VEXZA-664420 format. One record per residue (C-alpha): residue number from 1; residue in one letter; chain; y, z, x. Coordinates in steps of 0.2 Angstrom, whole numbers, m for minus. Layout:
BEGIN
+-----+-----+-------+-------+-------+-------+
!   n ! res ! chain ! north !    up !  east !
+-----+-----+-------+-------+-------+-------+
! NUM !   A !     A !     Y !     Z !     X !
...
+-----+-----+-------+-------+-------+-------+
END
This chain:
BEGIN
+-----+-----+-------+-------+-------+-------+
!   n ! res ! chain ! north !    up !  east !
+-----+-----+-------+-------+-------+-------+
!   1 !   M !     A !    65 !   m26 !   m17 !
!   2 !   A !     A !    56 !   m15 !    m5 !
!   3 !   R !     A !    37 !   m15 !    m5 !
!   4 !   L !     A !    30 !     0 !   m14 !
!   5 !   F !     A !    14 !     2 !    m4 !
!   6 !   G !     A !    16 !     7 !    14 !
!   7 !   T !     A !     4 !     8 !    29 !
!   8 !   D !     A !    m7 !    20 !    19 !
!   9 !   G !     A !    m4 !    19 !     0 !
!  10 !   V !     A !    11 !    24 !    m9 !
!  11 !   R !     A !    20 !    40 !    m2 !
!  12 !   G !     A !    36 !    49 !    m7 !
!  13 !   L !     A !    45 !    65 !   m11 !
!  14 !   A !     A !    34 !    72 !   m26 !
!  15 !   N !     A !    44 !    72 !   m42 !
!  16 !   Q !     A !    58 !    62 !   m35 !
!  17 !   T !     A !    52 !    45 !   m28 !
!  18 !   L !     A !    34 !    48 !   m32 !
!  19 !   T !     A !    35 !    54 !   m50 !
!  20 !   A !     A !    22 !    57 !   m64 !
!  21 !   D !     A !    29 !    41 !   m72 !
!  22 !   L !     A !    25 !    31 !   m57 !
!  23 !   A !     A !     8 !    39 !   m55 !
!  24 !   L !     A !     4 !    34 !   m73 !
!  25 !   R !     A !    10 !    16 !   m71 !
!  26 !   L !     A !     0 !    15 !   m54 !
!  27 !   G !     A !   m15 !    21 !   m63 !
!  28 !   A !     A !   m14 !     8 !   m77 !
!  29 !   A !     A !   m10 !    m6 !   m64 !
!  30 !   A !     A !   m24 !    m1 !   m53 !
!  31 !   A !     A !   m36 !    m1 !   m68 !
!  32 !   S !     A !   m31 !   m18 !   m72 !
!  33 !   V !     A !   m33 !   m25 !   m55 !
!  34 !   L !     A !   m48 !   m15 !   m48 !
!  35 !   G !     A !   m57 !    m9 !   m64 !
!  36 !   S !     A !   m66 !   m25 !   m68 !
!  37 !   G !     A !   m73 !   m27 !   m50 !
!  38 !   P !     A !   m92 !   m29 !   m46 !
!  39 !   A !     A !   m97 !   m11 !   m46 !
!  40 !   P !     A !  m109 !    m5 !   m59 !
!  41 !   S !     A !  m100 !     2 !   m74 !
!  42 !   G !     A !  m102 !    19 !   m80 !
!  43 !   A !     A !  m113 !    25 !   m66 !
!  44 !   A !     A !  m105 !    42 !   m65 !
!  45 !   T !     A !  m102 !    45 !   m84 !
!  46 !   G !     A !  m116 !    37 !   m93 !
!  47 !   S !     A !  m104 !    25 !  m103 !
!  48 !   S !     A !  m102 !     6 !  m102 !
!  49 !   R !     A !   m85 !     7 !   m95 !
!  50 !   P !     A !   m79 !     6 !   m77 !
!  51 !   V !     A !   m77 !    22 !   m68 !
!  52 !   A !     A !   m63 !    28 !   m56 !
!  53 !   V !     A !   m67 !    43 !   m44 !
!  54 !   V !     A !   m51 !    53 !   m41 !
!  55 !   G !     A !   m49 !    67 !   m28 !
!  56 !   R !     A !   m34 !    76 !   m21 !
!  57 !   D !     A !   m28 !    88 !    m7 !
!  58 !   P !     A !   m22 !   106 !   m12 !
!  59 !   R !     A !    m3 !   102 !   m14 !
!  60 !   A !     A !     4 !   109 !   m29 !
!  61 !   S !     A !    12 !    93 !   m34 !
!  62 !   G !     A !    m6 !    85 !   m34 !
!  63 !   E !     A !   m10 !    94 !   m50 !
!  64 !   M !     A !     4 !    85 !   m59 !
!  65 !   L !     A !     0 !    68 !   m51 !
!  66 !   E !     A !   m18 !    69 !   m54 !
!  67 !   S !     A !   m15 !    72 !   m73 !
!  68 !   A !     A !    m3 !    57 !   m73 !
!  69 !   L !     A !   m14 !    45 !   m63 !
!  70 !   A !     A !   m30 !    49 !   m73 !
!  71 !   A !     A !   m20 !    46 !   m89 !
!  72 !   G !     A !   m15 !    29 !   m83 !
!  73 !   L !     A !   m32 !    24 !   m78 !
!  74 !   S !     A !   m40 !    30 !   m94 !
!  75 !   S !     A !   m27 !    21 !  m104 !
!  76 !   Q !     A !   m34 !     5 !   m98 !
!  77 !   G !     A !   m52 !     9 !  m103 !
!  78 !   V !     A !   m58 !    16 !   m86 !
!  79 !   D !     A !   m68 !    33 !   m86 !
!  80 !   V !     A !   m61 !    45 !   m74 !
!  81 !   L !     A !   m72 !    57 !   m63 !
!  82 !   L !     A !   m61 !    71 !   m56 !
!  83 !   V !     A !   m69 !    78 !   m40 !
!  84 !   G !     A !   m56 !    91 !   m36 !
!  85 !   E !     A !   m49 !    96 !   m19 !
!  86 !   L !     A !   m59 !    85 !    m6 !
!  87 !   P !     A !   m55 !    76 !    10 !
!  88 !   T !     A !   m50 !    58 !     9 !
!  89 !   P !     A !   m67 !    52 !    17 !
!  90 !   A !     A !   m76 !    62 !     4 !
!  91 !   V !     A !   m68 !    53 !   m11 !
!  92 !   A !     A !   m72 !    36 !    m2 !
!  93 !   H !     A !   m90 !    42 !     0 !
!  94 !   L !     A !   m91 !    48 !   m18 !
!  95 !   T !     A !   m83 !    31 !   m24 !
!  96 !   A !     A !   m98 !    22 !   m16 !
!  97 !   Q !     A !  m111 !    35 !   m21 !
!  98 !   H !     A !  m107 !    34 !   m39 !
!  99 !   G !     A !  m105 !    15 !   m40 !
! 100 !   A !     A !   m87 !    17 !   m46 !
! 101 !   A !     A !   m76 !     2 !   m48 !
! 102 !   L !     A !   m62 !    11 !   m39 !
! 103 !   G !     A !   m57 !    27 !   m31 !
! 104 !   A !     A !   m40 !    36 !   m28 !
! 105 !   V !     A !   m34 !    50 !   m17 !
! 106 !   I !     A !   m18 !    60 !   m20 !
! 107 !   S !     A !   m13 !    66 !    m3 !
! 108 !   A !     A !     1 !    64 !     9 !
! 109 !   S !     A !   m11 !    67 !    24 !
! 110 !   H !     A !    m1 !    76 !    38 !
! 111 !   N !     A !    16 !    75 !    30 !
! 112 !   A !     A !    25 !    91 !    24 !
! 113 !   M !     A !    20 !    99 !     7 !
! 114 !   P !     A !    35 !    92 !    m3 !
! 115 !   D !     A !    28 !    74 !     0 !
! 116 !   N !     A !    13 !    67 !    m9 !
! 117 !   G !     A !     5 !    50 !   m10 !
! 118 !   I !     A !    m8 !    40 !   m19 !
! 119 !   K !     A !   m20 !    29 !   m10 !
! 120 !   F !     A !   m34 !    18 !   m18 !
! 121 !   F !     A !   m51 !    12 !   m14 !
! 122 !   T !     A !   m60 !    m3 !   m20 !
! 123 !   A !     A !   m79 !    m3 !   m25 !
! 124 !   G !     A !   m89 !     4 !   m11 !
! 125 !   G !     A !   m75 !    15 !    m5 !
! 126 !   H !     A !   m65 !     3 !     5 !
! 127 !   K !     A !   m47 !     3 !     8 !
! 128 !   L !     A !   m36 !   m10 !    m1 !
! 129 !   G !     A !   m30 !   m26 !     7 !
! 130 !   D !     A !   m12 !   m32 !     6 !
! 131 !   H !     A !   m16 !   m44 !    m7 !
! 132 !   Q !     A !   m24 !   m31 !   m18 !
! 133 !   E !     A !    m9 !   m19 !   m16 !
! 134 !   D !     A !     3 !   m34 !   m20 !
! 135 !   R !     A !    m7 !   m37 !   m36 !
! 136 !   I !     A !    m5 !   m19 !   m41 !
! 137 !   E !     A !    13 !   m19 !   m38 !
! 138 !   E !     A !    15 !   m35 !   m48 !
! 139 !   S !     A !     5 !   m27 !   m63 !
! 140 !   L !     A !    17 !   m12 !   m63 !
! 141 !   G !     A !    26 !   m11 !   m80 !
! 142 !   D !     A !    43 !    m3 !   m83 !
! 143 !   G !     A !    40 !     2 !  m101 !
! 144 !   A !     A !    28 !    12 !  m111 !
! 145 !   V !     A !    10 !    10 !  m105 !
! 146 !   T !     A !    m2 !     4 !  m119 !
! 147 !   G !     A !   m20 !    m2 !  m119 !
! 148 !   P !     A !   m36 !    m2 !  m129 !
! 149 !   T !     A !   m37 !    10 !  m144 !
! 150 !   G !     A !   m51 !    21 !  m152 !
! 151 !   A !     A !   m68 !    20 !  m142 !
! 152 !   G !     A !   m60 !     8 !  m129 !
! 153 !   I !     A !   m50 !    22 !  m121 !
! 154 !   G !     A !   m58 !    30 !  m105 !
! 155 !   R !     A !   m64 !    47 !  m104 !
! 156 !   I !     A !   m59 !    60 !   m91 !
! 157 !   T !     A !   m72 !    72 !   m84 !
! 158 !   H !     A !   m74 !    85 !   m70 !
! 159 !   A !     A !   m87 !    84 !   m57 !
! 160 !   T !     A !   m95 !   101 !   m53 !
! 161 !   R !     A !   m90 !   108 !   m36 !
! 162 !   E !     A !  m108 !   105 !   m30 !
! 163 !   E !     A !  m108 !    87 !   m36 !
! 164 !   G !     A !   m93 !    84 !   m26 !
! 165 !   L !     A !   m92 !    95 !   m11 !
! 166 !   G !     A !  m111 !    97 !    m9 !
! 167 !   G !     A !  m115 !    79 !   m10 !
! 168 !   Y !     A !  m102 !    75 !     3 !
! 169 !   V !     A !  m108 !    89 !    15 !
! 170 !   A !     A !  m126 !    83 !    13 !
! 171 !   H !     A !  m120 !    66 !    18 !
! 172 !   L !     A !  m112 !    72 !    33 !
! 173 !   L !     A !  m127 !    82 !    39 !
! 174 !   G !     A !  m137 !    66 !    37 !
! 175 !   A !     A !  m125 !    57 !    49 !
! 176 !   T !     A !  m126 !    71 !    62 !
! 177 !   P !     A !  m139 !    67 !    76 !
! 178 !   G !     A !  m146 !    84 !    80 !
! 179 !   R !     A !  m142 !   103 !    77 !
! 180 !   L !     A !  m127 !   112 !    84 !
! 181 !   D !     A !  m136 !   129 !    86 !
! 182 !   G !     A !  m128 !   139 !   100 !
! 183 !   L !     A !  m110 !   132 !    99 !
! 184 !   T !     A !   m95 !   142 !    93 !
! 185 !   V !     A !   m81 !   132 !    86 !
! 186 !   V !     A !   m64 !   137 !    79 !
! 187 !   V !     A !   m59 !   126 !    65 !
! 188 !   D !     A !   m40 !   124 !    59 !
! 189 !   C !     A !   m41 !   117 !    42 !
! 190 !   A !     A !   m22 !   114 !    40 !
! 191 !   N !     A !   m23 !   124 !    23 !
! 192 !   G !     A !   m29 !   107 !    17 !
! 193 !   A !     A !   m43 !    97 !     9 !
! 194 !   A !     A !   m56 !   102 !    23 !
! 195 !   S !     A !   m54 !   121 !    20 !
! 196 !   E !     A !   m71 !   122 !    12 !
! 197 !   A !     A !   m79 !   106 !    17 !
! 198 !   G !     A !   m76 !   108 !    36 !
! 199 !   P !     A !   m82 !   125 !    39 !
! 200 !   R !     A !   m97 !   123 !    27 !
! 201 !   A !     A !  m103 !   107 !    36 !
! 202 !   Y !     A !  m101 !   114 !    53 !
! 203 !   R !     A !  m111 !   130 !    48 !
! 204 !   E !     A !  m125 !   121 !    39 !
! 205 !   A !     A !  m127 !   110 !    55 !
! 206 !   G !     A !  m130 !   126 !    65 !
! 207 !   A !     A !  m113 !   131 !    73 !
! 208 !   T !     A !  m105 !   148 !    73 !
! 209 !   V !     A !   m88 !   145 !    64 !
! 210 !   I !     A !   m72 !   154 !    66 !
! 211 !   E !     A !   m60 !   148 !    52 !
! 212 !   I !     A !   m41 !   148 !    53 !
! 213 !   H !     A !   m28 !   141 !    41 !
! 214 !   S !     A !   m42 !   139 !    28 !
! 215 !   D !     A !   m33 !   147 !    13 !
! 216 !   P !     A !   m23 !   134 !     4 !
! 217 !   D !     A !   m11 !   140 !   m10 !
! 218 !   G !     A !    m3 !   124 !   m14 !
! 219 !   Y !     A !    12 !   126 !    m3 !
! 220 !   N !     A !     6 !   130 !    15 !
! 221 !   I !     A !    m3 !   113 !    19 !
! 222 !   N !     A !     1 !   107 !    36 !
! 223 !   D !     A !    14 !   122 !    38 !
! 224 !   A !     A !    14 !   125 !    57 !
! 225 !   C !     A !    m5 !   121 !    58 !
! 226 !   G !     A !   m18 !   108 !    59 !
! 227 !   S !     A !   m19 !    92 !    70 !
! 228 !   T !     A !     0 !    91 !    71 !
! 229 !   H !     A !     2 !   109 !    77 !
! 230 !   L !     A !   m11 !   114 !    89 !
! 231 !   D !     A !    m4 !   130 !    96 !
! 232 !   G !     A !   m14 !   140 !    84 !
! 233 !   V !     A !   m31 !   133 !    87 !
! 234 !   R !     A !   m28 !   133 !   106 !
! 235 !   A !     A !   m24 !   152 !   106 !
! 236 !   A !     A !   m39 !   156 !    94 !
! 237 !   V !     A !   m51 !   147 !   105 !
! 238 !   V !     A !   m46 !   157 !   120 !
! 239 !   E !     A !   m45 !   173 !   110 !
! 240 !   H !     A !   m63 !   171 !   103 !
! 241 !   G !     A !   m71 !   164 !   119 !
! 242 !   A !     A !   m76 !   149 !   108 !
! 243 !   D !     A !   m84 !   133 !   115 !
! 244 !   L !     A !   m71 !   122 !   107 !
! 245 !   G !     A !   m58 !   120 !    93 !
! 246 !   L !     A !   m56 !   107 !    80 !
! 247 !   A !     A !   m40 !   103 !    70 !
! 248 !   H !     A !   m39 !    93 !    55 !
! 249 !   D !     A !   m24 !    86 !    45 !
! 250 !   G !     A !   m20 !    89 !    27 !
! 251 !   D !     A !   m33 !    76 !    20 !
! 252 !   A !     A !   m45 !    78 !    34 !
! 253 !   D !     A !   m47 !    60 !    40 !
! 254 !   R !     A !   m41 !    65 !    57 !
! 255 !   C !     A !   m48 !    77 !    70 !
! 256 !   L !     A !   m41 !    83 !    87 !
! 257 !   A !     A !   m50 !    95 !    99 !
! 258 !   V !     A !   m47 !   108 !   112 !
! 259 !   D !     A !   m59 !   113 !   125 !
! 260 !   A !     A !   m64 !   131 !   130 !
! 261 !   S !     A !   m48 !   133 !   140 !
! 262 !   G !     A !   m37 !   128 !   126 !
! 263 !   A !     A !   m33 !   111 !   134 !
! 264 !   V !     A !   m30 !    97 !   121 !
! 265 !   V !     A !   m43 !    83 !   119 !
! 266 !   D !     A !   m35 !    69 !   110 !
! 267 !   G !     A !   m41 !    54 !   100 !
! 268 !   D !     A !   m43 !    43 !   115 !
! 269 !   Q !     A !   m53 !    55 !   124 !
! 270 !   I !     A !   m64 !    58 !   109 !
! 271 !   M !     A !   m67 !    40 !   107 !
! 272 !   A !     A !   m72 !    39 !   125 !
! 273 !   I !     A !   m85 !    53 !   122 !
! 274 !   L !     A !   m92 !    46 !   106 !
! 275 !   A !     A !   m93 !    28 !   113 !
! 276 !   L !     A !  m104 !    34 !   127 !
! 277 !   A !     A !  m114 !    45 !   115 !
! 278 !   M !     A !  m117 !    30 !   104 !
! 279 !   R !     A !  m120 !    18 !   118 !
! 280 !   D !     A !  m134 !    30 !   125 !
! 281 !   A !     A !  m141 !    31 !   107 !
! 282 !   G !     A !  m141 !    12 !   105 !
! 283 !   E !     A !  m128 !    13 !    91 !
! 284 !   L !     A !  m113 !     5 !    99 !
! 285 !   A !     A !  m113 !   m12 !    92 !
! 286 !   G !     A !  m109 !   m25 !   105 !
! 287 !   D !     A !  m105 !   m11 !   117 !
! 288 !   T !     A !   m87 !   m13 !   110 !
! 289 !   L !     A !   m74 !     0 !   105 !
! 290 !   V !     A !   m60 !    m4 !    93 !
! 291 !   A !     A !   m43 !     4 !    98 !
! 292 !   T !     A !   m25 !     1 !    95 !
! 293 !   V !     A !   m12 !    m5 !   107 !
! 294 !   M !     A !    m5 !    13 !   108 !
! 295 !   S !     A !   m21 !    20 !   116 !
! 296 !   N !     A !   m19 !    26 !   133 !
! 297 !   L !     A !   m23 !    14 !   147 !
! 298 !   G !     A !   m34 !    27 !   154 !
! 299 !   L !     A !   m46 !    24 !   140 !
! 300 !   K !     A !   m47 !     6 !   144 !
! 301 !   L !     A !   m50 !     9 !   162 !
! 302 !   A !     A !   m64 !    22 !   158 !
! 303 !   M !     A !   m73 !    11 !   146 !
! 304 !   Q !     A !   m72 !    m4 !   159 !
! 305 !   A !     A !   m80 !     7 !   172 !
! 306 !   E !     A !   m94 !    11 !   159 !
! 307 !   G !     A !   m97 !    m7 !   154 !
! 308 !   I !     A !   m89 !    m5 !   137 !
! 309 !   E !     A !   m77 !   m18 !   130 !
! 310 !   I !     A !   m61 !   m13 !   121 !
! 311 !   T !     A !   m54 !   m24 !   107 !
! 312 !   E !     A !   m36 !   m19 !   103 !
! 313 !   T !     A !   m27 !   m20 !    86 !
! 314 !   R !     A !   m10 !   m16 !    79 !
! 315 !   V !     A !    m6 !     2 !    76 !
! 316 !   G !     A !   m13 !     8 !    60 !
! 317 !   D !     A !   m30 !    13 !    54 !
! 318 !   R !     A !   m31 !    m1 !    42 !
! 319 !   Y !     A !   m30 !   m13 !    56 !
! 320 !   V !     A !   m44 !    m4 !    65 !
! 321 !   L !     A !   m55 !    m5 !    49 !
! 322 !   E !     A !   m52 !   m23 !    47 !
! 323 !   R !     A !   m57 !   m27 !    65 !
! 324 !   L !     A !   m72 !   m16 !    63 !
! 325 !   R !     A !   m78 !   m25 !    48 !
! 326 !   E !     A !   m74 !   m42 !    55 !
! 327 !   G !     A !   m83 !   m40 !    71 !
! 328 !   G !     A !   m97 !   m29 !    65 !
! 329 !   F !     A !   m92 !   m15 !    77 !
! 330 !   S !     A !   m98 !     3 !    75 !
! 331 !   L !     A !   m84 !    14 !    82 !
! 332 !   G !     A !   m65 !    13 !    82 !
! 333 !   G !     A !   m50 !    24 !    81 !
! 334 !   E !     A !   m32 !    30 !    86 !
! 335 !   Q !     A !   m25 !    42 !    98 !
! 336 !   S !     A !   m20 !    53 !    83 !
! 337 !   G !     A !   m38 !    57 !    81 !
! 338 !   H !     A !   m42 !    45 !    66 !
! 339 !   L !     A !   m59 !    39 !    70 !
! 340 !   V !     A !   m70 !    27 !    60 !
! 341 !   L !     A !   m89 !    26 !    61 !
! 342 !   P !     A !   m93 !    12 !    49 !
! 343 !   A !     A !  m112 !    16 !    48 !
! 344 !   H !     A !  m107 !    32 !    40 !
! 345 !   A !     A !   m90 !    31 !    33 !
! 346 !   T !     A !   m78 !    18 !    26 !
! 347 !   T !     A !   m62 !    27 !    32 !
! 348 !   G !     A !   m58 !    39 !    45 !
! 349 !   D !     A !   m68 !    56 !    44 !
! 350 !   G !     A !   m62 !    71 !    53 !
! 351 !   V !     A !   m76 !    82 !    49 !
! 352 !   L !     A !   m89 !    69 !    54 !
! 353 !   T !     A !   m79 !    66 !    70 !
! 354 !   G !     A !   m81 !    85 !    74 !
! 355 !   L !     A !   m99 !    85 !    70 !
! 356 !   R !     A !  m102 !    71 !    82 !
! 357 !   I !     A !   m92 !    79 !    96 !
! 358 !   M !     A !  m103 !    95 !    95 !
! 359 !   A !     A !  m119 !    85 !    93 !
! 360 !   R !     A !  m115 !    76 !   110 !
! 361 !   M !     A !  m111 !    93 !   118 !
! 362 !   A !     A !  m127 !   100 !   111 !
! 363 !   A !     A !  m138 !    85 !   116 !
! 364 !   T !     A !  m131 !    85 !   134 !
! 365 !   R !     A !  m128 !   103 !   136 !
! 366 !   R !     A !  m111 !    99 !   144 !
! 367 !   S !     A !   m95 !   107 !   139 !
! 368 !   L !     A !   m81 !    98 !   131 !
! 369 !   T !     A !   m71 !    99 !   147 !
! 370 !   E !     A !   m85 !    90 !   156 !
! 371 !   L !     A !   m87 !    77 !   143 !
! 372 !   A !     A !   m68 !    73 !   142 !
! 373 !   E !     A !   m68 !    70 !   161 !
! 374 !   V !     A !   m75 !    53 !   158 !
! 375 !   M !     A !   m57 !    48 !   155 !
! 376 !   T !     A !   m41 !    51 !   165 !
! 377 !   V !     A !   m26 !    51 !   154 !
! 378 !   L !     A !   m11 !    42 !   162 !
! 379 !   P !     A !     6 !    50 !   159 !
! 380 !   Q !     A !    14 !    41 !   144 !
! 381 !   V !     A !    32 !    41 !   139 !
! 382 !   L !     A !    39 !    35 !   122 !
! 383 !   V !     A !    57 !    31 !   119 !
! 384 !   N !     A !    64 !    27 !   102 !
! 385 !   V !     A !    79 !    15 !   104 !
! 386 !   P !     A !    91 !    12 !    89 !
! 387 !   V !     A !    95 !    m6 !    87 !
! 388 !   A !     A !   104 !   m18 !    75 !
! 389 !   D !     A !    90 !   m30 !    72 !
! 390 !   K !     A !    72 !   m24 !    77 !
! 391 !   T !     A !    65 !   m41 !    74 !
! 392 !   T !     A !    74 !   m50 !    87 !
! 393 !   V !     A !    75 !   m38 !   102 !
! 394 !   A !     A !    58 !   m42 !   109 !
! 395 !   D !     A !    62 !   m60 !   111 !
! 396 !   A !     A !    79 !   m58 !   119 !
! 397 !   V !     A !    80 !   m65 !   137 !
! 398 !   S !     A !    87 !   m49 !   145 !
! 399 !   V !     A !    73 !   m39 !   137 !
! 400 !   T !     A !    58 !   m51 !   142 !
! 401 !   D !     A !    65 !   m52 !   160 !
! 402 !   A !     A !    66 !   m33 !   161 !
! 403 !   V !     A !    49 !   m31 !   155 !
! 404 !   T !     A !    42 !   m44 !   167 !
! 405 !   R !     A !    51 !   m35 !   182 !
! 406 !   E !     A !    44 !   m18 !   176 !
! 407 !   E !     A !    26 !   m24 !   173 !
! 408 !   S !     A !    26 !   m32 !   191 !
! 409 !   L !     A !    32 !   m15 !   198 !
! 410 !   L !     A !    18 !    m6 !   189 !
! 411 !   G !     A !     4 !   m19 !   192 !
! 412 !   S !     A !   m13 !   m13 !   186 !
! 413 !   R !     A !    m8 !     5 !   188 !
! 414 !   G !     A !     2 !     6 !   172 !
! 415 !   R !     A !     8 !    m4 !   157 !
! 416 !   V !     A !    23 !    m7 !   146 !
! 417 !   L !     A !    23 !    m9 !   127 !
! 418 !   L !     A !    38 !   m13 !   116 !
! 419 !   R !     A !    35 !   m11 !    97 !
! 420 !   P !     A !    47 !   m12 !    82 !
! 421 !   S !     A !    46 !     3 !    70 !
! 422 !   G !     A !    37 !    m1 !    54 !
! 423 !   T !     A !    50 !     9 !    44 !
! 424 !   E !     A !    66 !    11 !    54 !
! 425 !   Q !     A !    78 !     0 !    64 !
! 426 !   L !     A !    71 !     6 !    80 !
! 427 !   V !     A !    61 !    m2 !    95 !
! 428 !   R !     A !    49 !    10 !   102 !
! 429 !   V !     A !    48 !     8 !   121 !
! 430 !   M !     A !    31 !    15 !   128 !
! 431 !   V !     A !    27 !    16 !   147 !
! 432 !   E !     A !    12 !    22 !   156 !
! 433 !   A !     A !    11 !    25 !   174 !
! 434 !   P !     A !     2 !    35 !   187 !
! 435 !   D !     A !    14 !    49 !   187 !
! 436 !   A !     A !    26 !    56 !   173 !
! 437 !   D !     A !    42 !    53 !   184 !
! 438 !   L !     A !    39 !    35 !   186 !
! 439 !   A !     A !    34 !    32 !   168 !
! 440 !   R !     A !    51 !    41 !   163 !
! 441 !   E !     A !    61 !    30 !   175 !
! 442 !   V !     A !    54 !    14 !   169 !
! 443 !   A !     A !    55 !    19 !   151 !
! 444 !   D !     A !    74 !    24 !   153 !
! 445 !   R !     A !    78 !     7 !   162 !
! 446 !   L !     A !    70 !    m3 !   148 !
! 447 !   A !     A !    78 !     8 !   134 !
! 448 !   A !     A !    95 !     4 !   142 !
! 449 !   V !     A !    91 !   m15 !   141 !
! 450 !   V !     A !    85 !   m14 !   124 !
! 451 !   A !     A !   100 !    m4 !   118 !
! 452 !   A !     A !   112 !   m17 !   125 !
! 453 !   V !     A !   105 !   m31 !   115 !
+-----+-----+-------+-------+-------+-------+
END
């Protein structure tokens, strides 16, 4: 049987694979596994029962799933505090702030509107480990959900908007090193969970804010907007003569940027900018940045030149988070714009990332274009190759020999990475080189060898 949890919670087509029944049972199972944790009980509701903080993005299906999830949690004697439409990092923060035993976000992040997802946090607002997800799956029943009766049933309450949104924005402002007065920013909110939080935080920090795609109606989330569709924010920055643009995804745990000319500044470049800012402020623990194997070689070369070490992880924010916690490091992230600053957030926080970018601009009085020049992005080509068995391809002699030849050709000027897809029978062939034509030639040669296995 396929594992229910994926790389970031449980996702699926809402009301088909991710049903209200499954949300109910997930809530009950999560309550049994996480509801008796070490967090103080009743901190958010005044009762003696454990508490779960639940938030969501604006998808229409989130209303249905929120009701079912809350019912499952309360059926097992957990009080539920509904905080409404808020970014994923806001729910993680509020889980910790309220001393809750667990938290949950109903969101499918950057996926299209028909999809939805449920991801859980442990006490303190931390993402679950594999063993905790496995225990929840093992606890899922397939019959009627029953539990305590009478006064043992949990209560469901709604936080006021200011308790949820206001508390999160206050936290963000406390994590921003300096005012942003004089900067004009275009913010693409993806018609998602940051539609209020993002513009409000940027304005209260001092920036002049121009909002686009900040009017969610339940159906338009991520619809040709946000961090996966940057044309809108690029055009708006140029039209308004703004200093920069920021684009979030549906649950606002990501942030990508564009400079005043409309050129994209990706997650690798943002990591380089923030790593230098944190090093200069004495905040970069061990002078080390955590990145995944998919980060551009240009990032590694730029950090080496600045005396900053990079430690690499597998692809996925959970692996970045694990390395940050294991090593006590203070900055990590992915090329997608998913950055984590553990001193201020337990998960990726796109709005915090945006605030930190602008704080660096304000402190140095340099444009985003100038700041991004610390790193030269090497051309990168990615080819997805369908295969019969993705687990054996990388070890085939013909493939290892071909990789060795191409790596010898590229030398220190580029690199090769072969990685099996996490969800499909594909092997991803990634090549970086000094110019795009060479990268494409090497990638095509390797893809042909992989396909022949």
